[in-house]
C-alpha atoms as a printed R data frame, in Angstrom:
    type eleno elety resid chain resno       x       y       z
1   ATOM     1    CA   ALA     A     1   0.000   0.000   0.000
2   ATOM     2    CA   PRO     A     2   1.458   3.375  -0.964
3   ATOM     3    CA   GLY     A     3   2.405   5.563   1.975
4   ATOM     4    CA   GLY     A     4   1.142   3.087   4.518
5   ATOM     5    CA   GLY     A     5  -2.466   3.403   3.383
6   ATOM     6    CA   SER     A     6  -5.048   0.666   3.427
7   ATOM     7    CA   PHE     A     7  -5.643  -1.729   0.559
8   ATOM     8    CA   ALA     A     8  -8.179  -4.368  -0.386
9   ATOM     9    CA   ILE     A     9  -8.416  -7.351  -2.702
10  ATOM    10    CA   VAL     A    10 -11.778  -7.389  -4.447
11  ATOM    11    CA   ASN     A    11 -13.395  -9.892  -6.789
12  ATOM    12    CA   LEU     A    12 -15.058  -8.287  -9.821
13  ATOM    13    CA   ASN     A    13 -16.463 -10.344 -12.681
14  ATOM    14    CA   GLY     A    14 -14.318 -13.314 -11.682
15  ATOM    15    CA   THR     A    15 -11.041 -11.361 -11.573
16  ATOM    16    CA   GLN     A    16  -9.238 -10.356  -8.386
17  ATOM    17    CA   GLU     A    17  -7.747  -6.866  -8.090
18  ATOM    18    CA   LYS     A    18  -5.580  -5.309  -5.378
19  ATOM    19    CA   VAL     A    19  -6.835  -1.747  -4.898
20  ATOM    20    CA   THR     A    20  -6.095   1.304  -2.777
21  ATOM    21    CA   VAL     A    21  -8.013   4.567  -2.440
22  ATOM    22    CA   ASP     A    22  -8.107   6.614  -5.700
23  ATOM    23    CA   ASP     A    23  -7.093   3.622  -7.847
24  ATOM    24    CA   VAL     A    24  -8.739   3.118 -11.229
25  ATOM    25    CA   ILE     A    25  -9.708  -0.491 -11.977
26  ATOM    26    CA   ILE     A    26 -10.092  -1.569 -15.617
27  ATOM    27    CA   THR     A    27 -12.307  -4.653 -15.689
28  ATOM    28    CA   ASN     A    28 -14.449  -6.500 -18.181
29  ATOM    29    CA   LYS     A    29 -17.772  -4.783 -18.792
30  ATOM    30    CA   LEU     A    30 -19.990  -5.067 -15.724
31  ATOM    31    CA   LYS     A    31 -23.584  -5.984 -16.457
32  ATOM    32    CA   PRO     A    32 -26.427  -5.062 -16.249
33  ATOM    33    CA   VAL     A    33 -25.486  -1.667 -17.671
34  ATOM    34    CA   ASP     A    34 -28.466   0.129 -16.085
35  ATOM    35    CA   LYS     A    35 -27.165  -0.918 -12.651
36  ATOM    36    CA   TRP     A    36 -23.506  -0.129 -13.434
37  ATOM    37    CA   ALA     A    37 -24.263   3.182 -15.192
38  ATOM    38    CA   VAL     A    38 -21.608   5.897 -15.533
39  ATOM    39    CA   GLY     A    39 -21.497   8.029 -12.394
40  ATOM    40    CA   SER     A    40 -23.171   5.450 -10.142
41  ATOM    41    CA   THR     A    41 -21.505   4.453  -6.869
42  ATOM    42    CA   HIS     A    42 -21.466   0.942  -5.457
43  ATOM    43    CA   THR     A    43 -20.362  -0.662  -2.207
44  ATOM    44    CA   LEU     A    44 -18.462  -3.939  -2.516
45  ATOM    45    CA   THR     A    45 -19.137  -6.113   0.535
46  ATOM    46    CA   ALA     A    46 -18.819  -9.702   1.711
47  ATOM    47    CA   GLU     A    47 -22.567 -10.238   1.229
48  ATOM    48    CA   ASN     A    48 -22.269 -10.050  -2.558
49  ATOM    49    CA   GLY     A    49 -19.003 -12.039  -2.467
50  ATOM    50    CA   GLN     A    50 -16.644  -9.317  -3.617
51  ATOM    51    CA   LEU     A    51 -14.370  -8.505  -0.641
52  ATOM    52    CA   LEU     A    52 -11.597 -11.063  -0.163
53  ATOM    53    CA   LEU     A    53  -8.952  -9.269   1.936
54  ATOM    54    CA   LEU     A    54  -8.400  -5.965   3.755
55  ATOM    55    CA   GLY     A    55  -5.006  -4.717   4.869
56  ATOM    56    CA   SER     A    56  -3.205  -1.739   6.378
57  ATOM    57    CA   GLN     A    57   0.030  -1.044   8.273
58  ATOM    58    CA   GLU     A    58  -1.542  -2.203  11.548
59  ATOM    59    CA   GLN     A    59  -3.633  -5.231  10.560
60  ATOM    60    CA   THR     A    60  -4.575  -7.628   7.792
61  ATOM    61    CA   LEU     A    61  -8.008  -9.228   7.589
62  ATOM    62    CA   VAL     A    62  -8.129 -12.334   5.429
63  ATOM    63    CA   GLY     A    63 -11.586 -13.482   4.410
64  ATOM    64    CA   LEU     A    64 -12.692 -17.063   4.893
65  ATOM    65    CA   PRO     A    65 -13.799 -16.750   2.130
66  ATOM    66    CA   TYR     A    66 -14.951 -13.095   2.524
67  ATOM    67    CA   VAL     A    67 -14.278 -10.270   5.011
68  ATOM    68    CA   ASN     A    68 -17.525  -9.655   6.888
69  ATOM    69    CA   GLY     A    69 -18.275  -6.044   7.794
70  ATOM    70    CA   GLY     A    70 -15.674  -4.456   5.524
71  ATOM    71    CA   GLU     A    71 -16.695  -2.231   2.623
72  ATOM    72    CA   VAL     A    72 -15.097  -0.754  -0.492
73  ATOM    73    CA   ASP     A    73 -16.853   2.119  -2.294
74  ATOM    74    CA   VAL     A    74 -16.355   2.368  -6.056
75  ATOM    75    CA   MET     A    75 -17.726   4.726  -8.712
76  ATOM    76    CA   VAL     A    76 -18.208   3.899 -12.397
77  ATOM    77    CA   GLU     A    77 -16.134   6.412 -14.365
78  ATOM    78    CA   GLU     A    78 -16.420   5.152 -17.933
79  ATOM    79    CA   ILE     A    79 -17.730   2.306 -20.077
80  ATOM    80    CA   THR     A    80 -15.804   1.985 -23.312
81  ATOM    81    CA   ARG     A    81 -13.967  -0.416 -25.595
82  ATOM    82    CA   ASP     A    82 -10.344  -1.469 -25.158
83  ATOM    83    CA   LYS     A    83  -7.521  -1.115 -27.670
84  ATOM    84    CA   LYS     A    84  -7.789  -3.424 -30.661
85  ATOM    85    CA   VAL     A    85  -5.986  -6.755 -30.419
86  ATOM    86    CA   ILE     A    86  -4.964  -8.365 -33.715
87  ATOM    87    CA   VAL     A    87  -5.523 -12.125 -33.938
88  ATOM    88    CA   PHE     A    88  -3.393 -13.507 -36.769
89  ATOM    89    CA   LYS     A    89  -3.397 -17.206 -37.671
90  ATOM    90    CA   LYS     A    90  -1.063 -18.768 -40.200
91  ATOM    91    CA   LYS     A    91  -0.049 -22.215 -41.338
92  ATOM    92    CA   ARG     A    92   3.245 -22.160 -43.182
93  ATOM    93    CA   ARG     A    93   3.446 -23.433 -46.765
94  ATOM    94    CA   LYS     A    94  -0.357 -23.897 -46.898
95  ATOM    95    CA   ASN     A    95  -1.365 -20.392 -48.045
96  ATOM    96    CA   TYR     A    96  -3.532 -20.131 -44.905
97  ATOM    97    CA   ARG     A    97  -3.693 -16.693 -43.283
98  ATOM    98    CA   ARG     A    98  -6.522 -15.267 -41.166
99  ATOM    99    CA   LYS     A    99  -6.488 -11.800 -39.651
100 ATOM   100    CA   ASN     A   100  -9.114 -10.723 -37.120
101 ATOM   101    CA   GLY     A   101  -9.413  -7.764 -34.791
102 ATOM   102    CA   HIS     A   102 -10.977  -7.834 -31.368
103 ATOM   103    CA   ARG     A   103 -11.923  -5.044 -28.940
104 ATOM   104    CA   ARG     A   104 -13.251  -6.010 -25.531
105 ATOM   105    CA   GLU     A   105 -15.734  -3.836 -23.683
106 ATOM   106    CA   VAL     A   106 -14.374  -2.502 -20.388
107 ATOM   107    CA   THR     A   107 -15.624  -0.620 -17.338
108 ATOM   108    CA   PHE     A   108 -13.429   1.896 -15.489
109 ATOM   109    CA   LEU     A   109 -14.027   1.977 -11.722
110 ATOM   110    CA   ARG     A   110 -12.508   4.478  -9.265
111 ATOM   111    CA   VAL     A   111 -12.042   3.381  -5.648
112 ATOM   112    CA   LEU     A   112 -13.480   6.077  -3.368
113 ATOM   113    CA   ASP     A   113 -13.097   4.587   0.111
114 ATOM   114    CA   ILE     A   114 -11.980   1.462   1.969
115 ATOM   115    CA   ARG     A   115 -13.662   0.839   5.322
116 ATOM   116    CA   PHE     A   116 -12.604  -1.787   7.846
117 ATOM   117    CA   PRO     A   117 -15.184  -3.598   9.993
118 ATOM   118    CA   SER     A   118 -16.084  -1.672  13.144
119 ATOM   119    CA   SER     A   119 -14.360  -3.271  16.151
120 ATOM   120    CA   ASP     A   120 -17.455  -3.438  18.389
121 ATOM   121    CA   SER     A   121 -17.123  -7.144  19.072
């Protein structure tokens, strides 16, 4: 974590990302689009199975499998398409060449806040 700040490992769309406050996450397009609209804020919690680990200089909370009570606030910044990837297939000496382009749809998320579980217990 930069400067001793807190960090979290979140699960989005089947991919795990280590995030700190003010990070921008680039992930596969999150659906449904009306829920994940540009400008909307969301709280990632253990209830929806998205918060795997929380850490800071003082403590680390490892989820079994999720961290109960912790929260990560994210805001959808942009929904766009990624840079084009060229898929080129060739078999030598067979005059076989196929060229395809592919652009995946991505969602940009900004991490607003990371909150640890309240230590009431």
